[in-house]
C-alpha positions, 0 to 999 in steps of 0.5 A: 733875481736868483735861481734856487735849487727848486727851480723857482726864482727868488724875487727880492721882497722890495720888488714885490712891494713896488709891483703891488704898489703900482697895481694898487695905484691904478685909478678905478674905471669911471662909473657908468650908471643907468639913469632915468630922465627924472634921475638925470634931471634931479642930478642937474638940479642937485648940483651946487656947482656954479656951472653944470655942463651936461653933454649928451653923447654915445660910443656909436656917434662918430662926431661924439668920439671926435669931440671927446678929447676937446671936451676933456680939455675943457673940463680939465681947464675949467673944473677948478673954476666951478665947472661940473661935467655930467655925461649922458650916454645914449648907448643901450642900457639893456646891452651889457656889451654897450655898457662895457663899451662906454666904460672902456671908452671913458678909460681910454679917454682918461675921463675923470668923470663917469657917465650916466646912460639914459634908460629912455631915448624918447621925447621925454628924455629930450625934453628933460634936457631941453624942449628945444633940442632936436635929439641930435648927438653930440649935444651940450647943455649949460645949467646955472642953478638947475636952469638951462641957460645955453645949449647947442647941437653938434660937434664943437671945438674947444674954443666954442666951449671955452668962450661960452664957459668963460661968459657963463662963469663971469 
């Protein structure tokens, strides 16, 4: 860059174009969508993926935060084989700060999918995912053709996810 007589810096046009290209190539943040239990159920049933993993989590849940990198690794390794990941957050959908926290967390984790945020943490929501679920987070639910085929509560390592997914995809 060169100083000009007016005191401004003269920036080569190529540098401006390259900087603009870097800025415009940043991926958009994952979408955070508030959804009713019925909308969550419809999303699961509408999927044409061979296997849908619905993962209930929250930004305030320490085991959820600890497990999330394992979940991202699972999705990265099985997406090409037909795994669809549906995240459902238990954060407060009426609090804009909590919705921003969900988005910021997903960005920080480099999560390639967005997250639904349930409007209702009642028994109705719990039974939407599974009548057997006690409501503890994190929780994972595996669906084939819209039907629940396996589930678990609590934090799990990558190996547990991988073994279950391989079994259900074969």
